[in-house]
TORKOLDO-497617 format. One record per atom (N, C-alpha, C): atom name; x, y, z. Coordinates in pm, whole numbers, plus 50000, padded with zeros to 5 digits. Each point is the difference from the previous one (the first is absolute). Layout:
<sites>
SITE;CA;X;Y;Z $
...
</sites>
This chain:
<sites>
SITE;N;49999;52150;49183 $
SITE;CA;49989;49896;50097 $
SITE;C;50033;50047;50138 $
SITE;N;50102;50083;50010 $
SITE;CA;50043;50055;50133 $
SITE;C;49887;50078;50063 $
SITE;N;49921;50074;49921 $
SITE;CA;49892;50072;50056 $
SITE;C;49892;49908;50053 $
SITE;N;49981;49887;49935 $
SITE;CA;49904;49900;50049 $
SITE;C;50046;49942;50135 $
SITE;N;50124;49976;50012 $
SITE;CA;50056;49944;50125 $
SITE;C;49985;50101;50117 $
SITE;N;50013;50128;49967 $
SITE;CA;49990;50099;50100 $
SITE;C;49853;50032;50038 $
SITE;N;49905;49943;49927 $
SITE;CA;49866;50014;50030 $
SITE;C;49932;50124;49941 $
SITE;N;50067;50064;49904 $
SITE;CA;49944;50119;49938 $
SITE;C;49905;49972;49883 $
SITE;N;50007;49879;49949 $
SITE;CA;49922;49968;49883 $
SITE;C;49883;49908;50039 $
SITE;N;49885;50023;49951 $
SITE;CA;49885;49913;50030 $
SITE;C;50011;49878;49902 $
SITE;N;50001;49882;50058 $
SITE;CA;50014;49877;49917 $
SITE;C;49878;49984;49916 $
SITE;N;50019;49947;49875 $
SITE;CA;49885;49975;49911 $
SITE;C;49933;49865;50030 $
SITE;N;50066;49920;50079 $
SITE;CA;49943;49867;50039 $
SITE;C;49919;50013;50130 $
SITE;N;49928;49897;50024 $
SITE;CA;49920;49994;50120 $
SITE;C;50088;49985;50122 $
SITE;N;49946;50014;50120 $
SITE;CA;50081;49998;50121 $
SITE;C;50057;49860;50025 $
SITE;N;49933;49889;49970 $
SITE;CA;50053;49865;50017 $
SITE;C;50116;49972;49906 $
SITE;N;49983;50039;49878 $
SITE;CA;50109;49988;49899 $
SITE;C;50125;50079;50041 $
SITE;N;49974;50118;50050 $
SITE;CA;50113;50081;50050 $
SITE;C;50072;49937;50119 $
SITE;N;49915;49941;50092 $
SITE;CA;50058;49940;50118 $
SITE;C;50082;49870;49962 $
SITE;N;49947;49928;49899 $
SITE;CA;50070;49878;49952 $
SITE;C;50134;50043;49934 $
SITE;N;49997;50108;49920 $
SITE;CA;50123;50047;49935 $
SITE;C;50103;50042;50106 $
SITE;N;49953;50070;50099 $
SITE;CA;50095;50050;50105 $
SITE;C;50054;49881;50084 $
SITE;N;49915;49900;50027 $
SITE;CA;50045;49882;50070 $
SITE;C;50120;49934;49929 $
SITE;N;49990;49978;49872 $
SITE;CA;50104;49935;49928 $
SITE;C;50120;50086;49980 $
SITE;N;49975;50132;49988 $
SITE;CA;50105;50097;49988 $
SITE;C;50089;50000;50121 $
SITE;N;49934;50002;50119 $
SITE;CA;50068;50002;50127 $
SITE;C;50080;49865;50024 $
SITE;N;49934;49888;49959 $
SITE;CA;50072;49871;50006 $
SITE;C;50130;50008;49914 $
SITE;N;49986;50058;49883 $
SITE;CA;50119;50012;49913 $
SITE;C;50107;50093;50059 $
SITE;N;49959;50109;50063 $
SITE;CA;50091;50088;50064 $
SITE;C;50074;49931;50114 $
SITE;N;49926;49925;50082 $
SITE;CA;50059;49927;50109 $
SITE;C;50099;49892;49952 $
SITE;N;49963;49923;49899 $
SITE;CA;50089;49897;49952 $
SITE;C;50123;50059;49936 $
SITE;N;49985;50112;49928 $
SITE;CA;50121;50066;49943 $
SITE;C;50086;50054;50108 $
SITE;N;49949;50061;50102 $
SITE;CA;50082;50050;50112 $
SITE;C;50070;49885;50072 $
SITE;N;49929;49891;50023 $
SITE;CA;50057;49885;50063 $
SITE;C;50114;49942;49913 $
SITE;N;49981;49989;49869 $
SITE;CA;50105;49944;49911 $
SITE;C;50122;50090;50002 $
SITE;N;49982;50131;49994 $
SITE;CA;50120;50089;50006 $
SITE;C;50070;49990;50132 $
SITE;N;49923;50007;50104 $
SITE;CA;50066;49992;50137 $
SITE;C;50068;49869;50022 $
SITE;N;49937;49890;49960 $
SITE;CA;50058;49867;50018 $
SITE;C;50130;49981;49917 $
SITE;N;49995;50061;49885 $
SITE;CA;50121;49987;49908 $
SITE;C;50111;50090;50056 $
SITE;N;49971;50118;50039 $
SITE;CA;50104;50092;50050 $
SITE;C;50066;49950;50127 $
SITE;N;49919;49944;50090 $
SITE;CA;50052;49953;50126 $
SITE;C;50057;49858;49992 $
SITE;N;49980;49931;49893 $
SITE;CA;50046;49861;49989 $
SITE;C;49909;49897;50058 $
SITE;N;49885;50043;50046 $
SITE;CA;49900;49908;50059 $
SITE;C;49930;49912;49895 $
SITE;N;50012;50031;49876 $
SITE;CA;49936;49918;49894 $
SITE;C;50056;49860;49998 $
SITE;N;50117;49982;50048 $
SITE;CA;50064;49869;50003 $
SITE;C;49950;49910;50110 $
SITE;N;49925;50054;50089 $
SITE;CA;49956;49919;50119 $
SITE;C;49876;49914;49975 $
SITE;N;49935;50014;49885 $
SITE;CA;49894;49907;49955 $
SITE;C;49860;50036;50052 $
SITE;N;49984;50107;50067 $
SITE;CA;49864;50030;50056 $
SITE;C;49922;50094;49911 $
SITE;N;50061;50064;49896 $
SITE;CA;49932;50098;49922 $
SITE;C;49887;49939;49918 $
SITE;N;50020;49881;49940 $
SITE;CA;49896;49938;49917 $
SITE;C;49878;49970;50082 $
SITE;N;50018;49954;50125 $
SITE;CA;49889;49974;50087 $
SITE;C;49921;50129;50035 $
SITE;N;50065;50104;50021 $
SITE;CA;49939;50129;50034 $
SITE;C;49920;50052;49876 $
SITE;N;50057;49981;49887 $
SITE;CA;49930;50040;49878 $
SITE;C;49868;49918;49983 $
SITE;N;50007;49867;50026 $
SITE;CA;49881;49918;49993 $
SITE;C;49893;50042;50102 $
SITE;N;50048;50040;50117 $
SITE;CA;49906;50050;50102 $
SITE;C;49928;50130;49955 $
SITE;N;50080;50090;49946 $
SITE;CA;49934;50127;49952 $
SITE;C;49907;49972;49884 $
SITE;N;50030;49906;49916 $
SITE;CA;49911;49965;49888 $
SITE;C;49872;49942;50059 $
SITE;N;50006;49924;50103 $
SITE;CA;49884;49946;50067 $
SITE;C;49914;50111;50056 $
SITE;N;50060;50098;50063 $
SITE;CA;49928;50113;50053 $
SITE;C;49930;50075;49887 $
SITE;N;50070;50024;49893 $
SITE;CA;49940;50067;49885 $
SITE;C;49884;49926;49943 $
SITE;N;50008;49868;49979 $
SITE;CA;49888;49922;49952 $
SITE;C;49886;49995;50098 $
SITE;N;50028;49989;50128 $
SITE;CA;49890;49994;50099 $
SITE;C;49922;50128;50004 $
SITE;N;50067;50111;49997 $
SITE;CA;49929;50130;50001 $
SITE;C;49929;50018;49866 $
SITE;N;50062;49958;49893 $
SITE;CA;49933;50004;49867 $
SITE;C;49870;49921;49995 $
SITE;N;50000;49890;50067 $
SITE;CA;49876;49921;50004 $
SITE;C;49881;50073;50060 $
SITE;N;50028;50081;50101 $
SITE;CA;49895;50079;50061 $
SITE;C;49956;50121;49911 $
SITE;N;50102;50063;49946 $
SITE;CA;49972;50115;49918 $
SITE;C;49929;49968;49871 $
SITE;N;50028;49883;49943 $
SITE;CA;49936;49960;49876 $
SITE;C;49882;49906;50011 $
SITE;N;49975;49959;50125 $
SITE;CA;49895;49903;50030 $
SITE;C;50019;49874;49916 $
SITE;N;50120;49952;49995 $
SITE;CA;50033;49876;49933 $
SITE;C;50058;49903;50111 $
SITE;N;49915;49924;50065 $
SITE;CA;50045;49919;50112 $
SITE;C;50111;49900;49964 $
SITE;N;50003;49956;49872 $
SITE;CA;50101;49900;49966 $
SITE;C;50142;50057;50007 $
SITE;N;50013;50132;50000 $
SITE;CA;50133;50063;50019 $
SITE;C;50053;49971;50141 $
SITE;N;49913;49977;50095 $
SITE;CA;50047;49969;50136 $
SITE;C;50081;49866;49996 $
SITE;N;49957;49905;49920 $
SITE;CA;50065;49873;49989 $
SITE;C;50141;50022;49936 $
SITE;N;50012;50096;49909 $
SITE;CA;50124;50033;49943 $
SITE;C;50092;50058;50111 $
SITE;N;49943;50088;50081 $
SITE;CA;50077;50057;50113 $
SITE;C;50049;49887;50095 $
SITE;N;49916;49908;50031 $
SITE;CA;50032;49888;50091 $
SITE;C;50114;49916;49935 $
SITE;N;49994;49982;49866 $
SITE;CA;50106;49927;49935 $
SITE;C;50131;50075;50004 $
SITE;N;49999;50135;49992 $
SITE;CA;50118;50084;50017 $
SITE;C;50059;49977;50135 $
SITE;N;49913;49999;50106 $
SITE;CA;50048;49989;50132 $
SITE;C;50059;49859;50030 $
SITE;N;49939;49896;49943 $
SITE;CA;50059;49868;50010 $
SITE;C;50136;49998;49928 $
SITE;N;50011;50062;49887 $
SITE;CA;50125;50013;49931 $
SITE;C;50100;50072;50083 $
SITE;N;49957;50102;50070 $
SITE;CA;50092;50075;50087 $
SITE;C;50058;49904;50106 $
SITE;N;49917;49921;50062 $
SITE;CA;50047;49906;50102 $
SITE;C;50101;49899;49939 $
SITE;N;49966;49953;49879 $
SITE;CA;50091;49909;49935 $
SITE;C;50133;50064;49963 $
SITE;N;49994;50126;49957 $
SITE;CA;50127;50069;49968 $
SITE;C;50084;50024;50126 $
SITE;N;49932;50027;50110 $
SITE;CA;50081;50011;50122 $
SITE;C;50065;49867;50039 $
SITE;N;49926;49895;49977 $
SITE;CA;50056;49866;50034 $
SITE;C;50116;49962;49905 $
SITE;N;49997;50049;49877 $
SITE;CA;50096;49961;49904 $
SITE;C;50110;50105;49976 $
SITE;N;50011;50105;50084 $
SITE;CA;50106;50099;49977 $
SITE;C;50137;49934;50002 $
SITE;N;50087;50054;49915 $
SITE;CA;50136;49946;49979 $
SITE;C;50003;49864;49936 $
SITE;N;49889;49958;49935 $
SITE;CA;49997;49875;49928 $
SITE;C;49967;50025;49855 $
SITE;N;50047;49919;49910 $
SITE;CA;49978;50016;49856 $
SITE;C;49849;49989;49966 $
SITE;N;49924;49931;50078 $
SITE;CA;49853;49986;49965 $
SITE;C;49924;50128;50016 $
SITE;N;50054;50101;50074 $
SITE;CA;49926;50123;50022 $
SITE;C;49985;50079;49871 $
SITE;N;50099;49997;49908 $
SITE;CA;49990;50072;49875 $
SITE;C;49888;49950;49911 $
SITE;N;49988;49865;49970 $
SITE;CA;49892;49958;49915 $
SITE;C;49861;50021;50068 $
SITE;N;49997;49995;50132 $
SITE;CA;49877;50024;50074 $
SITE;C;49960;50146;49981 $
SITE;N;50091;50088;50013 $
SITE;CA;49975;50147;49976 $
SITE;C;49948;50025;49858 $
SITE;N;50060;49933;49905 $
SITE;CA;49958;50015;49864 $
SITE;C;49864;49944;49980 $
SITE;N;49971;49886;50057 $
SITE;CA;49866;49940;49985 $
SITE;C;49888;50088;50070 $
SITE;N;50038;50055;50110 $
SITE;CA;49903;50091;50066 $
SITE;C;49968;50119;49917 $
SITE;N;50104;50064;49942 $
SITE;CA;49980;50114;49917 $
SITE;C;49916;49966;49872 $
SITE;N;50034;49884;49940 $
SITE;CA;49930;49963;49876 $
SITE;C;49857;49961;50023 $
SITE;N;49976;49914;50101 $
SITE;CA;49866;49948;50027 $
SITE;C;49912;50105;50066 $
SITE;N;50057;50065;50105 $
SITE;CA;49911;50089;50085 $
SITE;C;49995;50146;49953 $
SITE;N;50082;50038;49904 $
SITE;CA;49989;50130;49939 $
SITE;C;49940;49990;49865 $
SITE;N;50054;49915;49912 $
SITE;CA;49955;49986;49864 $
SITE;C;49865;49932;49999 $
SITE;N;49974;49902;50082 $
SITE;CA;49874;49927;50002 $
SITE;C;49879;50090;50028 $
SITE;N;50000;50073;50114 $
SITE;CA;49886;50095;50021 $
SITE;C;49995;50105;49896 $
SITE;N;50111;50046;49953 $
SITE;CA;50002;50103;49893 $
SITE;C;49933;49951;49874 $
SITE;N;50029;49878;49961 $
SITE;CA;49937;49938;49883 $
SITE;C;49850;49984;50020 $
SITE;N;49958;49956;50118 $
SITE;CA;49858;49982;50030 $
SITE;C;49925;50134;49990 $
SITE;N;50059;50102;50060 $
SITE;CA;49940;50132;50008 $
SITE;C;49992;50059;49856 $
SITE;N;50107;49985;49922 $
SITE;CA;49997;50060;49863 $
SITE;C;49907;49924;49912 $
SITE;N;49983;49868;50014 $
SITE;CA;49907;49921;49919 $
SITE;C;49858;50038;50034 $
SITE;N;49972;50029;50123 $
SITE;CA;49867;50042;50041 $
SITE;C;49967;50136;49941 $
SITE;N;50101;50087;49999 $
SITE;CA;49982;50136;49942 $
SITE;C;49971;49992;49849 $
SITE;N;50070;49910;49929 $
SITE;CA;49975;49988;49854 $
SITE;C;49858;49941;49979 $
SITE;N;49957;49903;50078 $
SITE;CA;49866;49947;49986 $
SITE;C;49889;50101;50022 $
SITE;N;50026;50094;50101 $
SITE;CA;49900;50099;50021 $
SITE;C;49991;50098;49887 $
SITE;N;50114;50031;49942 $
SITE;CA;50007;50096;49890 $
SITE;C;49931;49944;49874 $
SITE;N;50012;49870;49982 $
SITE;CA;49932;49932;49885 $
SITE;C;49854;49995;50018 $
SITE;N;49952;49995;50124 $
SITE;CA;49856;49982;50027 $
SITE;C;49918;50126;49974 $
</sites>
C-alpha cells in the first residue's frame, strides 16, 4: 500500500475510480488530523468540530457526484452543508448530538445502501 501512495505502483482500477478512492482517502486523512489536533489542543470542547466534519463530507459527496456522474449525490452534499449550518447554530446544545447522529446515519448509510443495492442488481442482470 505504501508503494501505491508513493506513486510507484500502477493502479489496476481506471483513473476515475482511482481519483474517487484518493478523494475519500484524503478526506479521511484530513478528518483524522483534525480530530487529533482538536483533541490534543482541547478545541474539541468548543463545538465546531462536528460542523467542520459535515462540511468536509459535503465536499466529498459533491466531488463524488462529478466523478461518478451521479447527480443525485449533489443533493446529498447540499444536505450535508445544511446540516453543517444547523450544527453551527446548535453548538453547545444537547440537540447537536442527535443531529450529528442523524446526519451520519441518513447521509452516509442512505447513499451507501442505494449504491450497494444498485451494484447487486447489476450483478444479477
